[in-house]
FIZA-854150 format. One line per field, with one value per residue: x, y, z of N, C-alpha, C in turn; residue number from 0; residue in three letters. Coordinates in nm, 3 decimals, m for minus. Layout:
BEGIN
n_x <- X / ...;
n_y <- Y / ...;
n_z <- Z / ...;
ca_x <- X / ...;
ca_y <- Y / ...;
ca_z <- Z / ...;
c_x <- X / ...;
c_y <- Y / ...;
c_z <- Z / ...;
nr <- NUM / ...;
rest <- ala / ...;
end
This chain:
BEGIN
n_x <- 6.204 / 6.060 / 5.907 / 5.753 / 5.600 / 5.466 / 5.310 / 5.162 / 5.007 / 4.844 / 4.717 / 4.572 / 4.399 / 4.268 / 4.145 / 3.960 / 3.792 / 3.689 / 3.498 / 3.285 / 2.975 / 2.896 / 2.745 / 2.798 / 3.068 / 3.066 / 2.913 / 2.850 / 2.974 / 2.883 / 3.047 / 3.293 / 3.303 / 3.138 / 3.273 / 3.356 / 3.426 / 3.537 / 3.647 / 3.862 / 4.009 / 4.068 / 4.231 / 4.459 / 4.547 / 4.601 / 4.820 / 5.017 / 5.010 / 5.103 / 5.367 / 5.473 / 5.451 / 5.639 / 5.886 / 5.948 / 5.935 / 6.106 / 6.024 / 5.832 / 5.511 / 5.272 / 5.049 / 4.956 / 4.757 / 4.522 / 4.262 / 4.056 / 3.734 / 3.625 / 3.769 / 3.687 / 3.418 / 3.362 / 3.391 / 3.498 / 3.671 / 3.841 / 3.966 / 4.105 / 4.292 / 4.429 / 4.545 / 4.719 / 4.899 / 5.013 / 5.163 / 5.343 / 5.489 / 5.643 / 5.824 / 5.960 / 6.243 / 6.424 / 6.627 / 6.587 / 6.609 / 6.459 / 6.298 / 6.114 / 5.829 / 5.679 / 5.416 / 5.298 / 5.165 / 4.867 / 4.743 / 4.856 / 5.048 / 5.315 / 5.625 / 5.673 / 5.841 / 6.154 / 6.285 / 6.535 / 6.475 / 6.411 / 6.293 / 6.270 / 6.251 / 6.010 / 5.838 / 5.831 / 5.712 / 5.462 / 5.373 / 5.329 / 5.131 / 4.932 / 4.870 / 4.764 / 4.529 / 4.403 / 4.330 / 4.137 / 3.954 / 3.875 / 3.725 / 3.515 / 3.403 / 3.314 / 3.124 / 2.940 / 2.870 / 2.880 / 2.909 / 3.094 / 3.386 / 3.745 / 4.103 / 4.214 / 4.451 / 4.494 / 4.557 / 4.704 / 5.000 / 5.324 / 5.516 / 5.348 / 5.228 / 5.447 / 5.511 / 5.283 / 5.300 / 5.540 / 5.463 / 5.271 / 5.419;
n_y <- m0.965 / m1.174 / m1.070 / m0.889 / m1.062 / m1.220 / m1.015 / m0.933 / m1.156 / m1.158 / m0.913 / m0.969 / m1.155 / m0.986 / m0.820 / m0.999 / m1.079 / m0.840 / m0.793 / m0.939 / m0.989 / m0.985 / m1.204 / m1.380 / m1.423 / m1.574 / m1.793 / m2.144 / m2.356 / m2.582 / m2.709 / m2.669 / m2.852 / m2.777 / m2.573 / m2.230 / m1.923 / m1.751 / m1.923 / m2.038 / m1.809 / m1.733 / m1.949 / m1.911 / m1.652 / m1.711 / m1.879 / m1.701 / m1.538 / m1.722 / m1.752 / m1.492 / m1.472 / m1.657 / m1.537 / m1.409 / m1.615 / m1.799 / m2.039 / m2.219 / m2.336 / m2.445 / m2.587 / m2.489 / m2.292 / m2.030 / m2.055 / m1.868 / m1.781 / m1.532 / m1.415 / m1.556 / m1.498 / m1.229 / m0.988 / m0.727 / m0.732 / m0.931 / m0.811 / m0.616 / m0.769 / m0.882 / m0.647 / m0.587 / m0.802 / m0.752 / m0.525 / m0.638 / m0.803 / m0.621 / m0.541 / m0.772 / m0.966 / m1.134 / m1.302 / m1.408 / m1.684 / m1.986 / m2.266 / m2.502 / m2.684 / m2.975 / m3.194 / m3.479 / m3.699 / m3.875 / m3.989 / m3.858 / m3.952 / m3.939 / m3.768 / m3.428 / m3.343 / m3.168 / m2.882 / m2.666 / m2.341 / m2.041 / m1.700 / m1.616 / m1.854 / m1.957 / m1.750 / m1.799 / m2.054 / m1.977 / m1.819 / m2.016 / m2.166 / m1.976 / m1.925 / m2.174 / m2.180 / m1.957 / m2.049 / m2.234 / m2.062 / m1.901 / m2.097 / m2.135 / m1.871 / m1.841 / m2.039 / m1.932 / m1.684 / m1.642 / m1.406 / m1.239 / m1.074 / m1.106 / m1.098 / m1.337 / m1.477 / m1.498 / m1.716 / m1.890 / m2.065 / m1.911 / m2.047 / m2.183 / m1.974 / m1.868 / m2.089 / m2.104 / m1.859 / m1.892 / m2.099 / m1.970 / m1.811;
n_z <- m5.806 / m5.701 / m5.486 / m5.634 / m5.799 / m5.604 / m5.492 / m5.716 / m5.770 / m5.541 / m5.573 / m5.800 / m5.691 / m5.517 / m5.704 / m5.823 / m5.597 / m5.520 / m5.703 / m5.629 / m5.453 / m5.102 / m5.040 / m5.258 / m5.213 / m4.978 / m5.039 / m5.052 / m5.307 / m5.547 / m5.744 / m5.626 / m5.429 / m5.226 / m5.091 / m5.034 / m5.221 / m5.036 / m4.848 / m4.981 / m5.028 / m4.767 / m4.695 / m4.859 / m4.771 / m4.499 / m4.519 / m4.588 / m4.362 / m4.172 / m4.268 / m4.224 / m3.949 / m3.878 / m3.883 / m3.643 / m3.462 / m3.570 / m3.666 / m3.893 / m3.963 / m4.158 / m4.103 / m3.863 / m3.885 / m3.811 / m3.904 / m3.942 / m3.933 / m3.984 / m4.189 / m4.413 / m4.425 / m4.403 / m4.614 / m4.622 / m4.400 / m4.487 / m4.710 / m4.576 / m4.434 / m4.651 / m4.762 / m4.553 / m4.568 / m4.816 / m4.758 / m4.579 / m4.739 / m4.886 / m4.682 / m4.618 / m4.525 / m4.738 / m4.677 / m4.436 / m4.214 / m4.115 / m3.956 / m4.117 / m4.035 / m4.132 / m4.169 / m4.297 / m4.226 / m4.199 / m3.982 / m3.776 / m3.601 / m3.640 / m3.616 / m3.727 / m4.029 / m4.044 / m4.199 / m4.307 / m4.418 / m4.611 / m4.621 / m4.880 / m5.024 / m4.921 / m4.995 / m5.269 / m5.264 / m5.169 / m5.380 / m5.582 / m5.451 / m5.426 / m5.695 / m5.770 / m5.608 / m5.709 / m5.960 / m5.888 / m5.761 / m5.981 / m6.125 / m5.941 / m5.928 / m6.194 / m6.193 / m6.012 / m6.143 / m6.462 / m6.603 / m6.481 / m6.528 / m6.568 / m6.587 / m6.803 / m6.764 / m6.493 / m6.231 / m6.379 / m6.429 / m6.446 / m6.608 / m6.779 / m6.912 / m7.041 / m7.210 / m7.377 / m7.504 / m7.642 / m7.819 / m7.970 / m8.129;
ca_x <- 6.102 / 5.975 / 5.804 / 5.658 / 5.515 / 5.376 / 5.214 / 5.080 / 4.910 / 4.751 / 4.639 / 4.477 / 4.299 / 4.189 / 4.061 / 3.849 / 3.692 / 3.625 / 3.381 / 3.181 / 2.895 / 2.930 / 2.672 / 2.877 / 3.199 / 3.035 / 2.823 / 2.906 / 2.967 / 2.882 / 3.167 / 3.406 / 3.277 / 3.062 / 3.352 / 3.321 / 3.541 / 3.597 / 3.728 / 3.985 / 4.091 / 4.119 / 4.339 / 4.578 / 4.598 / 4.655 / 4.956 / 5.106 / 5.017 / 5.193 / 5.498 / 5.525 / 5.462 / 5.752 / 6.006 / 5.982 / 5.945 / 6.205 / 5.966 / 5.716 / 5.428 / 5.153 / 4.934 / 4.910 / 4.683 / 4.409 / 4.135 / 3.974 / 3.611 / 3.591 / 3.831 / 3.605 / 3.281 / 3.354 / 3.469 / 3.572 / 3.786 / 3.934 / 4.041 / 4.199 / 4.405 / 4.501 / 4.630 / 4.826 / 4.992 / 5.080 / 5.262 / 5.445 / 5.577 / 5.741 / 5.916 / 6.014 / 6.384 / 6.424 / 6.735 / 6.551 / 6.618 / 6.386 / 6.279 / 5.980 / 5.780 / 5.581 / 5.365 / 5.209 / 5.098 / 4.724 / 4.703 / 4.914 / 5.135 / 5.450 / 5.673 / 5.687 / 5.970 / 6.200 / 6.366 / 6.574 / 6.423 / 6.430 / 6.175 / 6.266 / 6.199 / 5.868 / 5.753 / 5.814 / 5.613 / 5.334 / 5.333 / 5.273 / 5.015 / 4.830 / 4.828 / 4.680 / 4.400 / 4.340 / 4.265 / 4.014 / 3.862 / 3.819 / 3.621 / 3.405 / 3.344 / 3.244 / 3.002 / 2.847 / 2.819 / 2.967 / 2.931 / 3.202 / 3.511 / 3.871 / 4.213 / 4.217 / 4.581 / 4.490 / 4.552 / 4.785 / 5.144 / 5.415 / 5.574 / 5.251 / 5.209 / 5.560 / 5.496 / 5.176 / 5.355 / 5.636 / 5.386 / 5.197 / 5.513;
ca_y <- m1.026 / m1.259 / m0.985 / m0.839 / m1.174 / m1.248 / m0.906 / m0.930 / m1.265 / m1.113 / m0.806 / m1.040 / m1.211 / m0.873 / m0.782 / m1.095 / m1.083 / m0.708 / m0.794 / m1.024 / m0.942 / m1.062 / m1.336 / m1.461 / m1.453 / m1.669 / m1.904 / m2.274 / m2.375 / m2.722 / m2.752 / m2.663 / m2.947 / m2.691 / m2.471 / m2.097 / m1.841 / m1.697 / m2.028 / m2.046 / m1.686 / m1.740 / m2.041 / m1.841 / m1.548 / m1.764 / m1.930 / m1.583 / m1.501 / m1.823 / m1.717 / m1.371 / m1.503 / m1.739 / m1.456 / m1.379 / m1.745 / m1.877 / m2.166 / m2.213 / m2.460 / m2.403 / m2.656 / m2.414 / m2.174 / m1.996 / m2.092 / m1.754 / m1.774 / m1.398 / m1.381 / m1.618 / m1.458 / m1.083 / m0.948 / m0.607 / m0.771 / m1.009 / m0.718 / m0.552 / m0.866 / m0.889 / m0.530 / m0.597 / m0.893 / m0.681 / m0.438 / m0.720 / m0.850 / m0.515 / m0.532 / m0.900 / m0.986 / m1.261 / m1.385 / m1.465 / m1.822 / m2.049 / m2.407 / m2.539 / m2.813 / m3.027 / m3.323 / m3.535 / m3.819 / m3.858 / m4.034 / m3.767 / m4.020 / m3.920 / m3.631 / m3.354 / m3.322 / m3.036 / m2.840 / m2.526 / m2.266 / m1.896 / m1.626 / m1.613 / m1.992 / m1.963 / m1.663 / m1.873 / m2.155 / m1.910 / m1.777 / m2.135 / m2.199 / m1.880 / m1.952 / m2.293 / m2.142 / m1.863 / m2.130 / m2.291 / m1.950 / m1.870 / m2.198 / m2.097 / m1.747 / m1.867 / m2.119 / m1.836 / m1.583 / m1.642 / m1.270 / m1.173 / m1.080 / m1.081 / m1.140 / m1.487 / m1.531 / m1.516 / m1.855 / m1.970 / m2.057 / m1.834 / m2.135 / m2.217 / m1.852 / m1.864 / m2.195 / m2.063 / m1.750 / m1.950 / m2.177 / m1.875 / m1.740;
ca_z <- m5.889 / m5.613 / m5.420 / m5.741 / m5.836 / m5.487 / m5.478 / m5.830 / m5.750 / m5.440 / m5.633 / m5.889 / m5.599 / m5.469 / m5.818 / m5.836 / m5.494 / m5.521 / m5.800 / m5.571 / m5.339 / m4.979 / m5.051 / m5.352 / m5.145 / m4.875 / m5.086 / m5.091 / m5.447 / m5.575 / m5.819 / m5.537 / m5.320 / m5.126 / m5.029 / m5.095 / m5.259 / m4.912 / m4.776 / m5.057 / m5.004 / m4.631 / m4.694 / m4.919 / m4.680 / m4.376 / m4.544 / m4.579 / m4.218 / m4.105 / m4.310 / m4.161 / m3.805 / m3.860 / m3.870 / m3.497 / m3.395 / m3.640 / m3.694 / m3.977 / m3.973 / m4.230 / m4.035 / m3.745 / m3.924 / m3.724 / m3.969 / m3.894 / m4.011 / m4.024 / m4.318 / m4.522 / m4.420 / m4.394 / m4.729 / m4.589 / m4.314 / m4.571 / m4.790 / m4.485 / m4.411 / m4.781 / m4.775 / m4.454 / m4.624 / m4.928 / m4.698 / m4.516 / m4.850 / m4.907 / m4.574 / m4.585 / m4.546 / m4.811 / m4.631 / m4.306 / m4.213 / m4.013 / m3.968 / m4.161 / m3.989 / m4.234 / m4.128 / m4.396 / m4.173 / m4.181 / m3.848 / m3.677 / m3.507 / m3.678 / m3.593 / m3.852 / m4.089 / m4.020 / m4.305 / m4.301 / m4.528 / m4.612 / m4.661 / m5.026 / m5.069 / m4.883 / m5.085 / m5.394 / m5.241 / m5.153 / m5.511 / m5.646 / m5.374 / m5.461 / m5.838 / m5.769 / m5.555 / m5.801 / m6.063 / m5.829 / m5.741 / m6.115 / m6.148 / m5.856 / m5.969 / m6.319 / m6.155 / m5.948 / m6.233 / m6.577 / m6.660 / m6.410 / m6.614 / m6.510 / m6.675 / m6.826 / m6.719 / m6.350 / m6.197 / m6.475 / m6.393 / m6.533 / m6.701 / m6.878 / m6.996 / m7.133 / m7.304 / m7.467 / m7.582 / m7.736 / m7.919 / m8.055 / m8.218;
c_x <- 6.008 / 5.864 / 5.704 / 5.556 / 5.415 / 5.266 / 5.117 / 4.971 / 4.802 / 4.662 / 4.538 / 4.367 / 4.211 / 4.097 / 3.938 / 3.748 / 3.628 / 3.507 / 3.263 / 3.101 / 2.938 / 2.866 / 2.753 / 3.005 / 3.177 / 2.966 / 2.895 / 2.878 / 2.983 / 3.007 / 3.292 / 3.385 / 3.220 / 3.156 / 3.316 / 3.450 / 3.611 / 3.680 / 3.858 / 4.075 / 4.148 / 4.242 / 4.467 / 4.634 / 4.655 / 4.790 / 5.054 / 5.121 / 5.114 / 5.345 / 5.553 / 5.535 / 5.588 / 5.881 / 6.043 / 5.997 / 6.058 / 6.156 / 5.840 / 5.640 / 5.296 / 5.029 / 4.880 / 4.843 / 4.566 / 4.279 / 4.025 / 3.855 / 3.578 / 3.653 / 3.749 / 3.459 / 3.257 / 3.448 / 3.554 / 3.695 / 3.886 / 4.019 / 4.140 / 4.320 / 4.489 / 4.596 / 4.744 / 4.936 / 5.074 / 5.191 / 5.377 / 5.540 / 5.681 / 5.855 / 5.988 / 6.168 / 6.391 / 6.533 / 6.702 / 6.551 / 6.535 / 6.362 / 6.131 / 5.945 / 5.671 / 5.546 / 5.267 / 5.147 / 4.951 / 4.679 / 4.763 / 5.008 / 5.278 / 5.499 / 5.688 / 5.832 / 6.017 / 6.303 / 6.406 / 6.529 / 6.446 / 6.305 / 6.161 / 6.200 / 6.052 / 5.782 / 5.729 / 5.711 / 5.472 / 5.284 / 5.262 / 5.137 / 4.898 / 4.780 / 4.727 / 4.538 / 4.329 / 4.267 / 4.134 / 3.911 / 3.800 / 3.704 / 3.498 / 3.333 / 3.257 / 3.116 / 2.896 / 2.784 / 2.923 / 2.992 / 3.044 / 3.327 / 3.632 / 3.978 / 4.222 / 4.344 / 4.591 / 4.477 / 4.624 / 4.929 / 5.224 / 5.476 / 5.475 / 5.225 / 5.325 / 5.556 / 5.399 / 5.227 / 5.453 / 5.569 / 5.320 / 5.290 / 5.555;
c_y <- m1.110 / m1.180 / m0.933 / m0.942 / m1.208 / m1.141 / m0.901 / m1.040 / m1.220 / m0.998 / m0.865 / m1.097 / m1.099 / m0.827 / m0.870 / m1.076 / m0.944 / m0.699 / m0.878 / m0.953 / m1.030 / m1.198 / m1.429 / m1.508 / m1.567 / m1.798 / m2.034 / m2.302 / m2.526 / m2.776 / m2.746 / m2.747 / m2.874 / m2.599 / m2.338 / m2.035 / m1.796 / m1.801 / m2.041 / m1.922 / m1.690 / m1.836 / m1.975 / m1.740 / m1.604 / m1.824 / m1.814 / m1.539 / m1.593 / m1.783 / m1.596 / m1.381 / m1.581 / m1.657 / m1.435 / m1.514 / m1.833 / m2.020 / m2.144 / m2.343 / m2.413 / m2.476 / m2.576 / m2.283 / m2.149 / m2.046 / m1.994 / m1.743 / m1.630 / m1.354 / m1.439 / m1.574 / m1.304 / m1.023 / m0.824 / m0.643 / m0.851 / m0.914 / m0.640 / m0.643 / m0.878 / m0.767 / m0.533 / m0.691 / m0.829 / m0.591 / m0.522 / m0.772 / m0.751 / m0.516 / m0.664 / m0.908 / m1.127 / m1.354 / m1.444 / m1.618 / m1.876 / m2.191 / m2.430 / m2.674 / m2.857 / m3.169 / m3.374 / m3.664 / m3.794 / m3.891 / m3.946 / m3.828 / m4.011 / m3.777 / m3.559 / m3.352 / m3.186 / m3.001 / m2.693 / m2.454 / m2.117 / m1.823 / m1.624 / m1.741 / m2.001 / m1.866 / m1.727 / m1.979 / m2.090 / m1.859 / m1.896 / m2.172 / m2.106 / m1.899 / m2.073 / m2.254 / m2.038 / m1.938 / m2.185 / m2.179 / m1.907 / m1.969 / m2.164 / m1.976 / m1.768 / m1.949 / m2.026 / m1.740 / m1.572 / m1.504 / m1.192 / m1.185 / m1.042 / m1.134 / m1.289 / m1.549 / m1.547 / m1.665 / m1.954 / m1.956 / m1.982 / m1.917 / m2.168 / m2.096 / m1.838 / m1.961 / m2.158 / m1.952 / m1.802 / m2.032 / m2.085 / m1.807 / m1.821;
c_z <- m5.807 / m5.547 / m5.514 / m5.772 / m5.722 / m5.476 / m5.597 / m5.823 / m5.648 / m5.490 / m5.730 / m5.802 / m5.558 / m5.584 / m5.831 / m5.721 / m5.473 / m5.610 / m5.745 / m5.466 / m5.217 / m4.987 / m5.146 / m5.286 / m5.046 / m4.919 / m5.108 / m5.234 / m5.477 / m5.635 / m5.740 / m5.412 / m5.201 / m5.050 / m5.101 / m5.139 / m5.133 / m4.843 / m4.852 / m5.033 / m4.862 / m4.625 / m4.747 / m4.816 / m4.549 / m4.396 / m4.536 / m4.440 / m4.148 / m4.142 / m4.236 / m4.010 / m3.782 / m3.836 / m3.723 / m3.424 / m3.449 / m3.675 / m3.782 / m3.984 / m4.033 / m4.168 / m3.924 / m3.783 / m3.821 / m3.771 / m3.925 / m3.983 / m4.058 / m4.162 / m4.431 / m4.526 / m4.419 / m4.499 / m4.697 / m4.504 / m4.393 / m4.651 / m4.702 / m4.457 / m4.537 / m4.792 / m4.671 / m4.508 / m4.733 / m4.873 / m4.637 / m4.621 / m4.880 / m4.806 / m4.541 / m4.615 / m4.608 / m4.759 / m4.492 / m4.317 / m4.094 / m4.038 / m4.006 / m4.102 / m4.082 / m4.192 / m4.228 / m4.352 / m4.149 / m4.040 / m3.740 / m3.577 / m3.535 / m3.652 / m3.728 / m3.900 / m4.060 / m4.136 / m4.285 / m4.434 / m4.511 / m4.649 / m4.811 / m5.080 / m5.042 / m4.956 / m5.216 / m5.376 / m5.234 / m5.287 / m5.579 / m5.582 / m5.415 / m5.604 / m5.841 / m5.718 / m5.640 / m5.916 / m6.009 / m5.810 / m5.873 / m6.146 / m6.068 / m5.897 / m6.101 / m6.288 / m6.093 / m6.052 / m6.355 / m6.642 / m6.595 / m6.490 / m6.536 / m6.609 / m6.683 / m6.782 / m6.568 / m6.317 / m6.295 / m6.439 / m6.490 / m6.643 / m6.812 / m6.970 / m7.095 / m7.242 / m7.411 / m7.558 / m7.685 / m7.853 / m8.012 / m8.155 / m8.336;
nr <- 0 / 1 / 2 / 3 / 4 / 5 / 6 / 7 / 8 / 9 / 10 / 11 / 12 / 13 / 14 / 15 / 16 / 17 / 18 / 19 / 20 / 21 / 22 / 23 / 24 / 25 / 26 / 27 / 28 / 29 / 30 / 31 / 32 / 33 / 34 / 35 / 36 / 37 / 38 / 39 / 40 / 41 / 42 / 43 / 44 / 45 / 46 / 47 / 48 / 49 / 50 / 51 / 52 / 53 / 54 / 55 / 56 / 57 / 58 / 59 / 60 / 61 / 62 / 63 / 64 / 65 / 66 / 67 / 68 / 69 / 70 / 71 / 72 / 73 / 74 / 75 / 76 / 77 / 78 / 79 / 80 / 81 / 82 / 83 / 84 / 85 / 86 / 87 / 88 / 89 / 90 / 91 / 92 / 93 / 94 / 95 / 96 / 97 / 98 / 99 / 100 / 101 / 102 / 103 / 104 / 105 / 106 / 107 / 108 / 109 / 110 / 111 / 112 / 113 / 114 / 115 / 116 / 117 / 118 / 119 / 120 / 121 / 122 / 123 / 124 / 125 / 126 / 127 / 128 / 129 / 130 / 131 / 132 / 133 / 134 / 135 / 136 / 137 / 138 / 139 / 140 / 141 / 142 / 143 / 144 / 145 / 146 / 147 / 148 / 149 / 150 / 151 / 152 / 153 / 154 / 155 / 156 / 157 / 158 / 159 / 160 / 161 / 162 / 163 / 164 / 165 / 166 / 167 / 168;
rest <- met / ile / arg / tyr / thr / ala / lys / ser / asn / leu / leu / ala / leu / lys / glu / ile / ile / ser / lys / leu / ser / leu / glu / gln / phe / lys / glu / pro / ile / leu / val / leu / asn / his / ser / ser / ile / gly / met / his / val / arg / his / val / leu / glu / phe / tyr / gln / cys / leu / phe / asn / ala / val / ser / lys / glu / val / leu / asn / tyr / asp / asp / arg / leu / arg / asn / lys / gln / ile / glu / thr / asp / leu / ser / tyr / cys / leu / thr / ile / leu / asp / glu / ile / leu / leu / lys / ile / asp / gly / ala / asp / glu / asn / ser / val / phe / thr / leu / phe / ala / asn / tyr / ala / ile / asp / gly / glu / arg / ala / pro / glu / glu / val / gln / thr / thr / met / lys / arg / glu / leu / ile / tyr / asn / ile / glu / his / thr / val / his / his / leu / ala / ile / ile / lys / ile / gly / val / lys / ala / leu / asp / pro / ser / ile / glu / phe / asn / glu / asn / ile / gly / val / ala / ala / ser / thr / leu / arg / phe / lys / lys / ala / cys / ala / gln;
end
């Protein structure tokens, strides 16, 4: 179920960005504090890249992203990276164990926290992270062009969808 959900979220992301022109993908959007759809997509994809790079290093640090501008400015390249990540999800060993380094100090003078984690746990984290950014991306797309249509449940947490469904019955 975890792999299916991770892939479903990324396919929803692909659906949305495939409806955008390159200009729309790269355009700074006022309501998103002048960030672009491409910047949010890059952020999501780089978290997945960090996760899959952790397998060989046995260390995961989401702060050590490349921040590759090409992902946020070249829609074709971005879609290629997204497809690569979808394939890696299929091959992921959910039982892989590694150390997560997380540093929340703003001044950078503290050592990062170290936590043992697994691929499964981090896939779950990335699902939640992707849902959050899908919600932001939806806002940005609607600000760019309200006529662009996509599934209204994209960017809504599974628990919220279940709650709404229960309330409707």
